[in-house]
Structures are given as C-alpha cells and as structure tokens.
C-alpha positions, 0 to 999 in steps of 0.5 A, a space after each residue: 504498548 508499554 505506557 507511552 512505549 511502542 513494542 513493534 514485533 516485525 513479520 517476514 512473509 515468504 512467497 512465490 511470485 507464480 502464486 502471488 501478484 502485486 500491486 503498483 502506482 505512484 502517489 503524488 505529491 512528495 510532501 504528503 510523506 503517503 503511506 500506502 495500505 492493501 487490505 483484503 479481509 484482516 490481510 493488510 500489506 503495505 508500501 512506502 513511495 519512493 523518492 518520486 512516489 512510485 510503489 509497490 506491494 508484491 506477495 499478495 494472494 488473488 482478490 479484490 482489494 482496497 487501497 488506502 492512501 494514508 498521506 501522513 504531512 503537510 495537510 494533504 487528505 487520506 484517499 480510499 481506493 476500492 476493487 483493486 483486483 490482484 490476480 496471481 502472477 500479474 502486476 496490478 497498476 493503479 496510474 498516479 494518485 493525486 493527493 490533495 490538500 
C-alpha cells in the first residue's frame, strides 16, 4: 500500500490436472455480487461466480478446505462452509449456496 493506493502483484500458478482437484458450485442470488475463496492453511484460491452464479476453483492441492463466500453487495451476509474435501483429479461439488440478508 502506498498512501491511499494499492499495488497489486498478480501471480500465475501452473498446475497439472492429474495432481490437483477443484471445487465447483453455484452462489445465489447474483445480487450479492459474491466472491468465493477456498482456504487451506496459508493457501488461498478464489473465483468470481459467473452471471448465473456458477463458480469453479481449479488447481487445488488435495486436502480439506474452508470455503468463504464474501457477499460484497446489497446487504447479503457472508457464509463459510467447512470441510470441503478436494482429491486429485476430482471435482468437489458444493451444490447451490444461497446467501441471505
């Protein structure tokens, strides 16, 4: 941070599908303008849901994740889902996550 300005340092992470897994699902309503974070220890990956609320976070190491849904708009409440298990070569599905006000 430099005064009132932030300096972002983007990172690119290469991965092999055979050695990683993913988390996918849907966050509703779209009006919550949510961001989704998969957290495992000090590792964090994120996704911004598409127009219909679908998201997919790829390239995750096998392990147990906490999924944090950050509702950024219109008074919706953040939500956390614990114990999302990711396995190599597998898609972990959360189903539909509905945020409330």
